[in-house]
Kinemage of the C-alpha trace (Angstrom):
@kinemage 1
@onewidth
@group {chain A} dominant
@subgroup {mainchain}
@vectorlist {calphas} color= white
{ca met a 1} P -16.434 -34.022 -16.783
{ca ala a 2} L -16.630 -30.500 -15.445
{ca leu a 3} L -14.351 -27.854 -16.636
{ca lys a 4} L -12.700 -25.527 -14.130
{ca val a 5} L -11.442 -22.007 -14.689
{ca tyr a 6} L -7.923 -21.115 -13.549
{ca ser a 7} L -7.057 -17.595 -12.468
{ca asp a 8} L -3.552 -16.368 -13.157
{ca ile a 9} L -4.146 -13.626 -10.619
{ca thr a 10} L -5.274 -15.683 -7.643
{ca lys a 11} L -3.475 -18.898 -8.747
{ca glu a 12} L -6.579 -20.980 -7.957
{ca phe a 13} L -9.241 -23.001 -9.820
{ca tyr a 14} L -12.968 -21.961 -9.859
{ca glu a 15} L -16.153 -23.644 -10.900
{ca asp a 16} L -17.050 -20.916 -13.406
{ca glu a 17} L -15.716 -17.686 -14.873
{ca ala a 18} L -17.981 -15.502 -12.692
{ca ala a 19} L -16.538 -16.940 -9.539
{ca ala a 20} L -12.986 -16.393 -10.819
{ca lys a 21} L -13.730 -12.802 -11.741
{ca ser a 22} L -15.317 -12.136 -8.359
{ca ala a 23} L -12.257 -13.574 -6.551
{ca glu a 24} L -9.884 -11.576 -8.789
{ca glu a 25} L -11.803 -8.330 -8.150
{ca lys a 26} L -11.816 -8.953 -4.412
{ca leu a 27} L -8.006 -9.657 -4.435
{ca met a 28} L -7.285 -6.537 -6.531
{ca lys a 29} L -9.386 -4.433 -4.194
{ca val a 30} L -7.414 -5.670 -1.164
{ca lys a 31} L -4.116 -5.039 -2.994
{ca asn a 32} L -5.219 -1.524 -3.967
{ca glu a 33} L -6.277 -0.672 -0.392
{ca lys a 34} L -2.947 -1.967 0.925
{ca thr a 35} L -1.089 0.189 -1.631
{ca ala a 36} L -3.130 3.243 -0.628
{ca arg a 37} L -2.361 2.609 3.085
{ca arg a 38} L 1.352 2.287 2.336
{ca lys a 39} L 1.335 5.511 0.356
{ca glu a 40} L -0.469 7.333 3.165
{ca met a 41} L 1.941 6.046 5.770
{ca ser a 42} L 4.918 6.919 3.548
{ca glu a 43} L 3.657 10.511 3.253
{ca lys a 44} L 3.203 10.702 7.023
{ca val a 45} L 6.754 9.392 7.637
{ca glu a 46} L 8.188 11.801 5.172
{ca ala a 47} L 6.335 14.730 6.856
{ca ala a 48} L 7.639 13.617 10.233
{ca arg a 49} L 11.180 13.359 8.855
{ca gln a 50} L 10.926 16.846 7.467
{ca asn a 51} L 9.708 18.125 10.856
{ca val a 52} L 12.645 16.492 12.562
{ca asn a 53} L 15.069 18.064 10.091
{ca asp a 54} L 13.464 21.506 10.625
{ca ile a 55} L 13.749 21.166 14.363
{ca arg a 56} L 17.378 20.084 14.144
{ca lys a 57} L 18.155 23.059 11.996
{ca glu a 58} L 16.370 25.415 14.414
{ca tyr a 59} L 18.291 23.809 17.257
{ca ala a 60} L 21.626 24.242 15.528
{ca asp a 61} L 20.786 27.900 14.748
{ca met a 62} L 19.930 28.502 18.419
{ca ile a 63} L 23.215 26.931 19.517
{ca asp a 64} L 25.210 29.066 17.083
{ca lys a 65} L 23.528 32.241 18.357
{ca ala a 66} L 24.150 31.393 22.027
């Protein structure tokens, strides 16, 4: 009777602890990369939003001076 290792992180069974650790590390790497991409995109969106606000303010100032 062979014992299997269950990973709480991947929610799967593995033949040995090394295979489980490898799968967990791979999954965590993917999640960290996804988080980093989301953060990068969030920063880009925030910068674009700020640019739009600056342009709107400049436009309103130009209209007021006209």
